[in-house]
Each structure stands twice: as C-alpha cells, then as structure tokens.
ZAGU-782867 format. One line per 4 residues: number of its first residue (from 1); their letters; for each residue x, y, z of N, C-alpha, C. Coordinates in Angstrom, 2 decimals. Layout:
NUM) a) X:Y:Z:X:Y:Z:X:Y:Z | ...
This chain:
1) msrn) -22.57:-2.57:-13.04:-21.86:-2.28:-13.44:-21.13:-4.07:-13.42 | -20.44:-4.59:-14.28:-19.27:-5.83:-13.77:-18.20:-5.43:-13.22 | -17.61:-5.61:-11.85:-17.10:-6.29:-10.97:-15.53:-6.25:-12.00 | -15.45:-6.92:-13.29:-14.04:-6.92:-14.11:-13.92:-5.67:-14.94
5) thiw) -12.78:-5.47:-14.30:-12.14:-3.85:-14.41:-11.93:-4.29:-16.08 | -12.09:-5.15:-17.03:-11.13:-4.89:-17.96:-12.22:-4.93:-19.16 | -13.12:-5.59:-18.60:-15.00:-5.75:-20.02:-15.68:-4.45:-19.96 | -15.40:-3.70:-19.06:-16.50:-1.87:-19.40:-15.64:-1.03:-19.42
9) hatd) -16.05:0.22:-19.77:-15.30:1.72:-19.68:-16.26:2.22:-19.54 | -15.45:4.23:-18.92:-16.17:4.79:-18.28:-17.16:5.72:-19.84 | -18.19:6.04:-19.51:-18.61:6.79:-20.19:-18.71:8.19:-19.70 | -19.15:8.89:-21.03:-18.93:10.33:-20.44:-20.27:10.95:-19.30
13) dlaa) -21.12:10.23:-19.55:-22.05:10.70:-18.31:-21.55:10.50:-16.98 | -20.92:8.77:-16.88:-20.37:7.96:-15.63:-19.07:9.17:-14.66 | -18.46:9.98:-16.13:-17.04:10.22:-15.44:-17.87:11.58:-14.91 | -18.43:12.27:-15.95:-19.28:13.31:-15.15:-19.93:13.35:-13.97
17) ryaa) -21.17:12.00:-13.58:-21.25:12.30:-12.52:-20.24:12.12:-11.24 | -19.02:11.11:-11.56:-17.94:11.25:-11.09:-17.32:12.28:-10.13 | -17.04:13.43:-10.83:-16.55:14.27:-11.30:-17.05:15.53:-10.08 | -18.59:15.76:-10.76:-19.42:16.20:-9.71:-19.53:15.57:-8.25
21) gslp) -19.93:14.11:-7.85:-19.24:13.76:-6.45:-20.76:13.08:-6.28 | -21.80:13.23:-7.77:-22.93:12.44:-7.58:-22.74:10.81:-7.94 | -21.73:9.98:-8.43:-21.79:8.65:-8.33:-22.02:8.23:-6.92 | -22.88:7.26:-6.89:-22.84:6.41:-5.75:-21.59:5.91:-5.48
25) epda) -21.22:5.62:-3.65:-20.22:5.34:-3.63:-19.46:3.53:-4.05 | -20.46:2.46:-3.87:-20.24:1.37:-4.52:-19.64:1.81:-6.36 | -20.53:2.61:-7.16:-19.77:2.71:-8.43:-18.93:3.39:-8.20 | -18.43:4.34:-7.61:-16.95:5.18:-7.64:-15.59:4.41:-7.30
29) wsle) -16.50:3.54:-6.03:-14.59:2.50:-5.89:-14.86:1.88:-6.96 | -15.54:0.99:-7.56:-15.88:0.73:-8.99:-14.76:1.13:-10.09 | -15.56:2.15:-10.41:-14.47:2.77:-11.14:-12.80:3.63:-10.90 | -13.20:4.25:-9.72:-12.02:4.12:-9.03:-10.82:2.82:-9.01
33) khle) -10.88:1.80:-9.09:-10.11:0.19:-9.26:-10.35:0.26:-10.66 | -11.07:0.75:-11.52:-10.55:0.45:-13.26:-9.59:1.38:-13.80 | -9.80:2.88:-12.91:-9.21:3.27:-13.52:-7.53:3.57:-13.47 | -7.52:2.51:-12.41:-5.99:2.01:-11.91:-5.27:0.86:-13.29
37) hcpa) -5.98:0.41:-14.18:-5.93:-0.17:-15.19:-5.88:0.29:-16.42 | -6.69:1.30:-17.14:-7.55:2.13:-17.89:-7.23:3.16:-17.93 | -5.99:3.42:-18.76:-5.14:5.04:-19.36:-6.58:5.47:-20.00 | -7.49:5.01:-20.97:-8.31:6.03:-21.69:-9.01:6.35:-20.94
41) caar) -9.69:5.17:-19.93:-10.54:6.05:-19.06:-10.32:6.76:-17.55 | -9.15:6.66:-17.50:-8.67:7.49:-16.45:-8.49:9.26:-17.03 | -7.94:9.12:-18.66:-8.07:10.25:-19.61:-9.34:11.16:-18.98 | -10.20:10.16:-19.49:-11.92:10.75:-19.35:-12.03:10.99:-18.78
45) vsaa) -11.51:10.28:-17.50:-12.15:11.34:-16.02:-11.09:12.31:-15.36 | -10.19:12.39:-16.04:-9.18:13.56:-15.20:-10.32:14.77:-16.60 | -10.29:14.46:-18.02:-11.15:15.58:-18.50:-12.42:16.58:-17.41 | -13.09:15.34:-17.04:-14.19:15.94:-16.69:-13.94:16.17:-15.38
49) vrdt) -13.11:16.07:-14.60:-12.55:16.67:-13.28:-11.91:17.85:-13.43 | -11.49:18.22:-14.66:-11.05:19.39:-15.09:-11.67:20.60:-15.24 | -12.85:20.19:-15.47:-14.44:20.98:-16.06:-14.33:21.66:-14.95 | -14.90:20.75:-13.63:-15.48:21.52:-13.03:-14.92:22.47:-11.97
53) sagl) -15.69:23.56:-11.10:-14.80:24.44:-10.37:-13.58:24.32:-9.96 | -13.61:22.85:-9.18:-12.54:22.54:-8.14:-11.44:22.34:-9.38 | -11.49:21.57:-10.09:-10.93:21.66:-11.25:-9.87:22.25:-11.77 | -11.05:23.99:-11.90:-10.13:25.13:-12.37:-9.40:25.86:-11.79
57) vlad) -9.83:25.99:-10.64:-8.76:25.90:-8.92:-7.43:25.69:-9.56 | -7.44:24.05:-9.13:-6.29:23.61:-9.03:-5.38:23.48:-10.40 | -6.49:23.80:-11.07:-5.34:24.50:-12.38:-4.95:25.24:-12.11 | -5.36:26.62:-11.93:-4.80:27.68:-11.68:-3.42:27.90:-10.05
61) vrda) -3.85:26.57:-9.72:-2.55:26.75:-8.51:-1.89:26.10:-9.20 | -1.99:25.05:-10.23:-0.79:24.38:-10.54:-0.23:25.50:-11.75 | -0.44:25.77:-12.35:0.00:27.21:-13.29:1.15:28.38:-12.28 | 0.19:28.04:-11.27:1.05:29.65:-10.55:2.38:29.34:-9.95
65) vlga) 1.98:27.72:-8.90:3.48:27.32:-8.73:4.10:26.84:-10.27 | 3.90:26.55:-10.96:5.25:26.25:-11.93:5.53:27.26:-12.70 | 4.74:28.26:-12.75:5.17:29.51:-13.41:6.14:30.55:-12.46 | 6.03:30.23:-11.12:6.67:30.86:-9.93:7.84:31.33:-10.19
69) apvs) 8.52:30.32:-10.57:10.31:30.46:-10.55:10.69:29.27:-11.79 | 11.78:29.57:-12.23:12.58:28.41:-13.19:12.79:27.40:-12.69 | 12.92:26.20:-13.16:12.90:24.89:-12.69:14.68:24.95:-12.85 | 15.03:24.71:-12.06:16.79:23.87:-11.60:16.92:22.87:-10.65
73) prth) 18.37:22.51:-10.81:18.43:20.94:-9.78:18.63:21.96:-8.67 | 18.53:22.90:-7.57:18.46:23.62:-6.63:16.68:23.79:-6.43 | 16.23:24.24:-7.18:14.64:23.59:-6.96:14.07:22.23:-6.17 | 14.81:21.37:-7.32:14.54:20.00:-7.01:15.07:19.66:-5.68
77) avpr) 15.51:19.87:-5.16:16.30:19.59:-3.78:15.18:20.21:-2.67 | 14.69:21.11:-2.72:13.16:21.14:-1.67:11.98:20.76:-1.45 | 11.70:19.82:-2.68:10.85:19.28:-2.82:11.20:17.80:-2.31 | 12.57:17.40:-2.51:12.78:15.88:-2.18:13.11:16.03:-0.74
81) larv) 13.63:17.41:-0.21:13.80:17.86:1.14:12.57:17.61:2.21 | 11.80:17.45:1.49:9.75:17.59:2.30:9.81:16.02:1.87 | 9.87:15.54:1.05:9.38:14.20:0.53:10.25:13.48:1.72 | 11.31:13.62:2.71:12.02:13.01:2.97:11.76:13.48:4.55
85) lwaa) 11.45:14.67:5.32:11.09:15.01:6.19:9.98:14.55:6.00 | 8.75:14.44:5.03:7.02:13.70:5.58:7.26:12.17:5.71 | 8.59:11.77:4.82:8.14:10.29:5.66:8.79:9.70:6.84 | 9.78:10.97:7.06:10.62:10.50:8.27:9.63:10.69:9.78
89) gpav) 8.49:11.36:9.45:7.05:11.79:10.25:7.86:12.04:11.54 | 7.54:11.41:13.12:8.24:11.77:13.89:9.89:12.11:14.34 | 10.42:10.74:13.59:11.81:11.15:14.33:11.91:12.03:14.09 | 11.89:13.55:13.16:12.76:14.35:12.87:11.46:15.75:14.13
93) cgaw) 10.73:15.08:14.09:9.46:16.78:14.38:8.91:15.96:15.85 | 8.50:17.45:16.24:7.57:17.10:17.54:8.09:16.47:18.17 | 7.18:15.87:19.25:7.83:16.19:21.08:8.68:14.62:20.73 | 8.17:13.81:19.95:9.14:12.08:20.46:10.69:12.21:20.03
97) lpav) 11.39:13.26:19.75:13.12:13.01:19.33:13.21:13.67:20.97 | 12.57:14.99:21.27:13.12:15.51:22.50:12.74:14.40:23.85 | 11.52:13.64:23.78:11.11:12.23:24.61:12.41:11.25:24.66 | 12.97:10.94:23.53:14.15:9.94:23.49:15.38:10.65:23.73
101) llva) 15.40:11.85:23.54:16.78:12.43:24.13:16.83:12.07:25.57 | 15.44:12.47:26.00:15.13:12.83:27.75:15.16:11.75:28.07 | 14.87:10.70:27.80:15.25:9.35:28.43:16.66:8.96:28.22 | 17.38:9.56:27.08:18.76:9.00:27.16:19.94:9.96:28.54
105) vgal) 18.96:11.36:28.18:20.43:12.23:29.16:19.94:11.79:30.97 | 18.47:11.79:30.72:17.67:11.60:32.07:18.28:10.16:32.71 | 18.47:8.89:32.24:19.25:8.10:32.21:21.04:8.45:33.03 | 21.57:9.24:32.21:22.93:9.56:32.69:23.20:10.53:33.54
109) vlah) 21.99:11.21:33.54:22.10:12.20:35.44:21.90:11.13:36.06 | 21.18:10.30:36.54:20.77:9.54:37.27:21.58:8.68:37.81 | 22.56:8.60:36.67:23.87:7.54:37.36:24.85:8.06:37.10 | 25.69:9.33:37.10:26.88:10.15:37.35:26.80:11.18:38.03
113) vggv) 25.39:12.01:38.38:25.18:12.85:39.21:24.17:12.61:40.15 | 23.24:11.54:40.54:22.22:11.70:41.05:22.78:9.89:42.20 | 23.57:9.35:41.43:24.63:8.05:42.10:23.66:7.23:42.12 | 22.62:6.60:41.39:22.15:5.75:40.94:22.47:4.34:40.72
117) sgar) 22.51:3.26:41.07:23.68:2.52:40.72:22.87:1.85:39.58 | 22.02:1.66:39.60:20.86:0.96:38.56:20.54:1.35:37.63 | 20.93:2.64:36.91:20.26:3.01:35.78:19.85:2.77:34.26 | 21.42:1.36:34.57:21.49:1.33:33.23:20.23:0.03:33.22
121) alll) 19.93:-0.70:34.43:18.79:-1.46:34.21:17.68:-0.70:34.05 | 17.42:0.46:34.72:16.29:1.11:34.40:16.07:1.84:32.80 | 17.40:1.57:32.14:17.43:2.02:30.53:17.16:1.19:29.80 | 17.43:-0.42:30.17:16.91:-1.53:29.25:15.63:-1.69:29.33
125) avap) 15.13:-1.11:30.92:13.51:-1.58:30.85:12.88:-0.83:29.90 | 13.33:0.60:29.63:12.70:1.54:28.99:13.09:1.41:27.40 | 14.01:1.20:27.25:14.52:0.92:25.65:13.53:0.24:25.35 | 13.37:-0.94:25.10:12.20:-1.46:24.26:11.44:-0.62:23.68
129) vvpv) 10.91:-0.03:24.71:9.42:0.87:24.50:9.40:1.46:23.99 | 10.68:2.23:23.51:10.69:4.14:22.96:10.04:3.67:21.48 | 11.12:2.83:20.81:10.61:2.36:19.41:8.79:1.85:18.99 | 8.90:1.19:20.19:7.16:1.10:20.16:6.34:1.82:19.78
133) agva) 6.48:3.17:20.83:5.74:4.21:20.76:6.06:5.17:19.55 | 7.50:5.53:19.38:7.25:5.82:17.94:6.53:5.19:16.72 | 6.27:3.82:16.62:5.12:3.37:15.90:3.79:3.39:16.17 | 3.63:4.35:17.45:2.33:4.82:17.71:2.09:6.01:17.48
137) lsyg) 3.09:7.15:17.33:3.30:8.02:17.10:3.39:8.68:15.29 | 4.04:7.22:14.36:4.30:7.43:13.29:3.00:7.19:11.81 | 1.52:6.40:12.32:0.83:6.45:11.58:-0.70:6.26:12.16 | -1.47:6.43:11.25:-2.86:6.33:11.50:-3.49:7.85:11.75
141) phad) -4.53:7.92:11.29:-5.44:9.41:11.43:-4.67:10.90:12.68 | -4.56:9.87:13.68:-4.37:10.45:15.17:-2.65:10.94:14.38 | -2.18:10.47:13.38:-0.35:11.07:13.70:-0.03:11.98:12.78 | -1.06:12.14:11.56:-1.05:12.41:10.10:-2.10:13.05:9.75
145) plye) -2.00:14.68:10.26:-3.27:15.06:9.27:-3.70:14.80:7.62 | -3.27:14.17:7.07:-3.02:13.89:5.73:-3.27:13.03:5.71 | -3.66:11.79:6.73:-3.75:10.75:6.20:-4.13:9.62:5.38 | -5.66:10.90:5.02:-6.48:9.83:4.07:-5.80:9.78:2.48
149) iava) -5.15:10.92:2.54:-4.24:11.43:1.08:-3.06:10.35:0.97 | -2.45:10.04:2.41:-0.99:9.69:2.41:-1.33:8.20:2.35 | -2.40:7.24:2.93:-2.44:6.10:2.20:-3.44:5.98:0.78 | -3.75:6.77:0.28:-4.31:6.49:-1.58:-2.71:7.03:-2.12
153) tpsg) -2.21:7.04:-1.52:-0.69:7.19:-3.10:-0.31:5.73:-2.79 | 0.80:5.92:-4.01:2.06:4.55:-3.76:2.49:3.86:-2.84 | 3.34:5.29:-2.01:4.46:5.00:-1.47:3.34:5.14:0.33 | 1.48:4.69:0.13:1.01:4.82:1.46:1.28:3.34:1.97
157) glkl) 0.12:3.31:2.94:0.04:1.96:3.48:1.21:0.61:4.58 | 1.41:0.30:4.21:2.34:-0.69:4.55:3.79:-0.28:4.31 | 3.96:0.31:2.97:5.18:0.97:3.20:5.90:2.22:4.14 | 4.59:3.36:3.62:5.02:4.32:4.36:4.77:3.97:5.96
161) altr) 4.67:3.09:6.64:4.82:2.63:8.12:6.07:2.52:8.52 | 6.75:1.75:7.26:7.81:1.02:7.61:8.87:1.90:7.41 | 8.60:3.14:6.57:9.57:3.62:6.77:9.40:4.91:7.54 | 8.55:5.05:8.60:8.25:6.13:9.16:9.11:5.25:10.63
165) taav) 8.29:3.71:10.68:9.08:2.77:11.89:11.02:2.80:11.51 | 11.24:2.49:10.53:12.85:2.63:10.25:13.36:3.90:10.67 | 12.53:5.35:10.11:13.30:6.18:10.95:13.45:6.68:12.42 | 12.01:6.00:13.19:12.41:6.12:14.99:13.37:5.66:15.02
169) lvvs) 13.61:3.90:14.54:14.87:3.30:14.95:16.11:3.65:14.32 | 16.23:4.59:13.42:18.00:5.00:13.20:17.74:6.07:13.78 | 16.91:6.68:14.98:17.30:7.72:15.83:17.37:7.02:17.32 | 16.55:6.45:17.38:16.83:5.95:18.64:17.40:5.17:19.38
173) lpll) 18.22:4.26:18.30:19.25:2.69:18.70:20.19:3.55:19.08 | 20.81:4.06:18.07:21.98:4.50:18.49:22.09:5.77:19.54 | 20.84:6.35:19.90:21.42:7.34:21.29:20.96:6.46:22.46 | 20.22:5.39:22.71:20.14:4.79:23.76:21.07:3.69:23.80
177) tlag) 21.41:3.21:23.15:23.03:2.62:22.64:24.20:2.69:23.39 | 24.01:4.82:22.55:25.49:4.86:23.31:25.08:5.67:24.70 | 23.83:5.71:25.24:23.45:5.75:26.42:24.00:5.06:27.51 | 23.75:3.66:27.14:23.92:2.36:27.91:25.39:2.15:28.22
181) lllp) 26.42:2.35:26.51:27.16:2.56:26.51:27.92:3.38:28.08 | 27.56:4.55:27.98:27.79:5.54:29.34:27.70:5.04:30.24 | 26.80:4.04:30.98:26.67:3.61:32.25:27.07:2.78:32.87 | 27.24:2.94:34.33:28.09:1.41:34.90:27.19:0.56:34.36
185) gsga) 27.69:-0.72:34.21:26.42:-1.75:34.62:26.06:-2.04:35.57 | 26.60:-2.40:36.46:26.18:-2.88:38.12:25.23:-4.65:38.41 | 25.85:-5.61:37.40:25.04:-6.21:37.31:24.27:-6.62:36.00 | 23.78:-5.89:35.50:22.88:-5.18:34.71:23.24:-5.73:32.84
189) pgaa) 22.39:-6.38:32.25:23.20:-6.97:31.12:23.54:-5.98:30.33 | 24.06:-5.80:28.98:25.11:-5.13:28.33:24.12:-4.29:27.40 | 24.97:-3.16:27.27:24.13:-2.05:26.75:23.13:-2.15:25.28 | 23.85:-3.39:24.92:22.95:-3.29:23.41:22.29:-4.99:23.41
193) awll) 21.98:-5.40:24.43:20.84:-6.20:24.69:19.60:-6.25:24.57 | 19.06:-4.44:24.08:17.68:-4.39:24.01:17.60:-4.51:22.88 | 18.57:-4.70:21.80:18.23:-4.25:20.40:17.33:-5.28:19.96 | 17.57:-6.90:20.00:16.78:-7.52:19.59:15.74:-7.54:20.21
197) pgla) 15.17:-7.48:21.37:14.15:-7.52:21.67:13.11:-6.34:21.31 | 14.25:-5.12:21.09:13.13:-3.83:20.52:12.79:-3.90:18.93 | 13.76:-4.35:18.38:13.17:-4.92:17.16:12.29:-5.68:17.18 | 11.44:-6.98:17.90:10.76:-7.92:17.42:9.59:-7.15:18.11
201) ltla) 9.76:-6.02:19.39:8.34:-5.58:20.04:8.12:-4.62:18.67 | 8.52:-4.47:18.21:8.46:-3.19:17.02:7.72:-3.82:15.92 | 8.01:-5.10:16.02:7.56:-5.88:14.44:6.24:-6.11:14.65 | 6.37:-6.36:16.50:4.85:-6.99:16.96:3.96:-6.43:17.02
205) slal) 4.25:-4.50:17.17:3.50:-3.88:17.20:2.82:-3.28:15.79 | 3.93:-3.02:14.57:3.07:-3.51:13.16:2.46:-4.53:12.74 | 2.51:-5.98:13.31:1.96:-6.91:12.37:0.93:-6.69:13.95 | 0.75:-6.67:14.66:-0.70:-6.40:16.02:-1.39:-5.10:15.46
209) asyv) -0.89:-3.98:14.80:-1.73:-3.17:13.96:-2.79:-3.55:13.35 | -2.04:-4.70:11.98:-3.14:-4.78:10.95:-4.03:-5.92:11.92 | -4.36:-5.66:13.06:-5.19:-6.14:13.59:-6.60:-5.13:14.71 | -5.52:-4.24:15.22:-6.43:-3.46:16.12:-5.96:-2.35:16.26
213) gcrs) -5.43:-1.83:15.05:-4.56:-0.28:14.68:-3.28:-0.01:15.99 | -2.99:1.05:15.49:-1.36:1.00:15.79:-1.32:1.51:17.63 | -2.19:2.31:17.80:-2.14:2.56:19.73:-2.51:1.15:20.10 | -3.65:1.02:19.60:-3.88:-0.41:20.63:-2.88:-1.32:20.53
217) atal) -2.86:-1.87:19.45:-1.30:-2.36:19.39:0.17:-2.68:20.25 | 0.47:-0.93:19.82:1.06:-0.93:20.94:1.43:-0.62:22.20 | 0.27:-0.32:22.61:-0.11:-0.56:24.23:-0.08:-1.37:24.47 | -0.21:-3.07:24.05:-0.66:-3.93:24.12:0.50:-4.36:24.59
221) tggg) 1.85:-4.32:23.26:3.24:-4.72:22.98:4.15:-4.00:24.66 | 3.65:-2.60:24.54:4.70:-1.90:24.93:4.39:-2.26:26.73 | 2.60:-2.23:26.77:2.19:-2.36:28.44:2.86:-4.03:28.86 | 3.21:-5.20:28.07:3.48:-6.39:28.10:4.77:-6.30:28.60
225) wlaa) 5.57:-5.73:27.33:6.96:-5.60:28.25:7.24:-4.93:29.38 | 6.98:-3.95:29.61:6.98:-3.37:30.65:6.23:-4.50:32.46 | 5.17:-4.71:32.04:4.69:-5.49:33.12:5.52:-7.05:33.25 | 6.28:-7.66:31.83:6.59:-8.79:31.92:8.15:-8.27:33.32
229) vlap) 8.82:-7.21:32.74:10.07:-7.04:33.44:9.90:-6.11:34.93 | 8.92:-5.63:34.73:8.74:-4.46:36.55:7.68:-5.14:37.31 | 6.84:-5.91:37.05:5.83:-7.04:37.93:6.94:-7.57:38.79 | 7.50:-8.71:38.14:8.46:-9.65:39.21:9.11:-8.62:40.41
233) alsa) 9.93:-7.69:39.57:10.58:-6.79:40.29:10.03:-5.62:41.36 | 8.91:-5.73:41.28:8.09:-4.77:42.44:7.69:-5.56:43.66 | 7.52:-7.04:42.89:6.50:-7.80:44.05:7.56:-8.60:45.06 | 8.43:-8.66:44.27:9.64:-9.27:45.29:9.70:-8.62:46.68
237) adgg) 10.29:-9.33:47.62:10.05:-8.90:49.17:11.45:-8.77:49.58 | 12.43:-8.88:48.99:13.43:-8.96:49.61:14.70:-7.95:48.84 | 15.39:-7.69:48.58:16.37:-6.81:48.10:16.05:-5.28:46.92 | 16.63:-4.66:46.66:16.78:-3.37:46.19:15.99:-3.57:44.43
241) ltar) 15.14:-2.42:44.80:14.67:-2.31:43.13:14.71:-2.70:42.60 | 16.34:-1.83:41.99:16.78:-1.91:40.73:17.52:-3.21:40.82 | 17.83:-3.60:41.69:18.64:-5.09:41.63:18.10:-5.96:41.05 | 16.58:-6.04:41.83:15.63:-7.14:41.13:15.53:-6.97:40.00
245) laeq) 14.89:-5.60:39.53:15.06:-5.48:38.07:16.33:-6.07:37.06 | 17.62:-6.06:37.24:18.67:-6.57:36.66:18.47:-7.77:36.45 | 18.13:-8.30:37.65:17.87:-9.63:37.53:16.81:-10.52:36.69 | 16.00:-9.30:36.63:15.05:-9.84:35.68:15.31:-9.56:34.27
249) larc) 15.73:-8.65:34.10:15.98:-8.23:33.02:17.30:-9.19:32.30 | 18.03:-9.61:33.21:18.86:-10.51:32.53:18.49:-11.78:32.72 | 17.33:-12.21:32.69:16.45:-13.55:32.57:15.88:-13.25:31.19 | 15.89:-12.26:30.93:15.37:-11.50:29.62:15.61:-11.44:28.60
253) ldgg) 16.88:-10.83:28.95:17.95:-10.41:27.73:19.04:-11.38:27.90 | 19.77:-11.75:28.98:20.81:-12.16:28.87:21.27:-13.81:28.10 | 22.36:-13.82:27.41:22.47:-15.52:26.68:22.15:-15.87:25.71 | 22.29:-16.37:24.66:22.16:-17.20:23.77:20.65:-17.30:23.70
257) laqg) 20.08:-18.09:24.27:19.05:-18.93:24.78:17.77:-17.42:24.27 | 18.19:-16.42:25.39:17.09:-15.51:25.17:17.49:-14.42:23.80 | 18.43:-14.54:23.76:18.60:-13.33:22.79:18.04:-14.17:21.16 | 18.37:-15.81:21.09:17.85:-16.32:20.08:16.49:-16.48:19.73
261) gwav) 15.93:-16.27:21.13:14.28:-16.65:21.31:13.48:-15.21:20.81 | 13.85:-13.59:20.70:13.75:-12.88:20.42:13.81:-12.25:18.97 | 15.48:-13.13:18.28:15.49:-13.19:17.25:14.28:-14.26:16.36 | 14.17:-15.23:16.73:12.89:-15.96:16.10:11.93:-15.19:16.27
265) aavl) 11.27:-14.91:17.49:10.14:-13.33:17.23:10.25:-12.79:16.58 | 11.36:-11.95:16.12:11.24:-11.34:15.19:11.02:-11.21:14.02 | 11.72:-12.59:13.40:11.32:-12.97:12.38:9.97:-14.06:12.08 | 9.48:-13.75:12.93:7.90:-14.72:12.44:6.73:-13.53:12.95
269) cavv) 7.58:-12.36:13.63:6.19:-10.95:13.74:6.27:-10.76:12.20 | 7.68:-10.81:11.85:7.68:-10.05:10.17:7.32:-10.76:9.38 | 6.95:-12.12:9.26:6.20:-13.11:8.58:4.74:-12.43:8.53 | 4.20:-12.60:9.70:2.68:-12.55:10.00:2.80:-11.38:9.51
273) ltvr) 3.49:-9.86:9.73:3.55:-8.26:8.68:3.07:-8.70:7.13 | 3.85:-9.59:6.80:3.85:-9.47:5.67:2.72:-10.10:4.78 | 2.18:-10.94:5.75:0.83:-12.04:5.26:-0.19:-10.60:5.82 | -0.13:-10.07:6.57:-0.83:-8.62:6.87:-0.92:-7.30:6.18
277) rpay) -0.42:-7.57:5.13:-0.14:-6.44:4.60:-0.95:-5.41:3.98 | -2.00:-6.60:2.98:-3.44:-5.34:2.78:-3.75:-4.59:3.52 | -3.97:-5.34:5.14:-4.71:-4.06:6.12:-4.26:-3.00:6.41 | -2.68:-2.84:5.74:-2.78:-1.58:6.06:-3.00:-0.38:5.19
281) drle) -3.33:-1.17:3.87:-4.79:-0.09:2.95:-6.04:0.07:3.49 | -6.57:0.36:4.94:-7.48:0.34:5.13:-7.40:0.37:6.85 | -6.53:0.55:7.07:-6.23:0.50:8.27:-6.94:2.00:9.11 | -7.07:1.32:10.13:-7.80:3.02:11.17:-9.17:3.87:10.38
285) rp) -9.10:3.31:9.38:-9.73:4.40:8.41:-11.08:4.81:9.58 | -11.87:5.80:9.28:-13.22:6.26:9.59:-14.43:5.12:9.02
C-alpha cells in the first residue's frame, strides 16, 4: 500500500476488513489517513461500518435520539451547553474549583481572623502554582475518561488543552487576585504581581508537557517555583518565615526587570508550545 494518500483508493474488501477490525494496524492507520482527503473512500468505509452489527446498533441509537423530540432552538441549547462544560473541564467540575476557593478564602481567614501578617506573601507564593495544577487536571487520560476519543476529534489535541487551560485561568485569576487585594500588604509585592509569573509557568507546563506529559511537566514547573521561593525563606537563620518569604517574593516579582523577565519567559514558552503543537496529537497515549 502506497504511503501517498492520493494515488490509491480503498477497495470494498479493504473497507470490509477495516469495519470488521481485521485489518493490520499499520494498514488501518494508512487507511484512516487516506480517508481524511478522500470523500469517496470515506463513504465506502462508512457504508461498510454501517453493515456491521455495531453499525446497526449505532444506527438504531441515532434514529431513537433524532426521533425522540422535535428539533427547536431550545433543543440546540443543551448540546451547546454540554460542549462548553466538556471543553471547560476541571474549571467547572470536580474538586479543582473548591480547591481554588479554599486557597483564596483560607488566605483571608488567616489574615483577618488568625491575625497572620504575612498572609499575602503566602498567597502570592501559592497563587502561580494554582493554574499550573489546573493544567495537570485538565488534559490527559488521567483527567478525561473520553481522552482517546477527544484527541481524535478536530477540537482535540492542543486546541482542547488550551481551551481547558483558558477556563482554568478565567476561574483562578479573578478569585486569587481579588483575595490578594483584600489582604494587608505587610511588605509583600502587589496583589497582581503573580499574574505574569502564573501565565509564564502555565505556558511552560504546556510546552514541557509535549515532552514529558502533563503531570510530570506541572510537577517540575510548580515544584520548581515553590522550591525557588520557599527554600531561601526556610533556610535563612534570622527573621520570621513570612518576612523572609516576602523578601524572596519581592526579588522574584517586584519591579520592571522581574516582570519583564516573566513576560519574556511567557513569550518564549508560547513559541516552544507552537513548535511542539503536533506532539499533543499523541500526548500520553499508551
């Protein structure tokens, strides 16, 4: 079978073997690639699949769904809402949103009820890691039971990962920034100082995930950030922990030079992610 997808066509026998699942895997891959560019062969293979027992069951299900209720604008709203919720992923379901609320509300409670003067420093240390953790929970076979189906759709791959990452950022950025604004400064950087680092670390996680997978990438970027800000504060011999943490955060976040560095890092990570986009078509497949 030639690798050129335009100089051969699927025979009835080839379509029948593909529908029956007896076609060797390399030939099946070649056929599937050819079907992307050949409507005639796609129709032939679809007809062969419809003639199988599974195709008959799917046809019955399709007829039952389409005949269950008349189509109306309101009927279309439900599938659209379902697609939005599916694309949003962890930002609207599971334990991730409560975890973000816990971080924001916990910082406020520490400051205004517990009297902890360095609550903003603690929040700023954790805030950049929150969207990074959202990336780990948003994409991959560990996060989506329909992962193999999702990556095979036109909306799969990097497009789906970016959609879910955007949903994570839309939820976490306002909540954590608002919490920072409501906290006393106590020498810590501004409440919005973590936004560029959070974006850079998120893009770094997505870029690195194309090499080592989402969970490993987020562990490296999130763990690296926490080590960079917490290790110097914990190792210093003098002063309170929160005061030392605020000083370390000021070195990492304060000033045009630091923020400019994070902006450059975000752009570079975005470039790497663009170059590595094809890797998301096979990311973390068994």
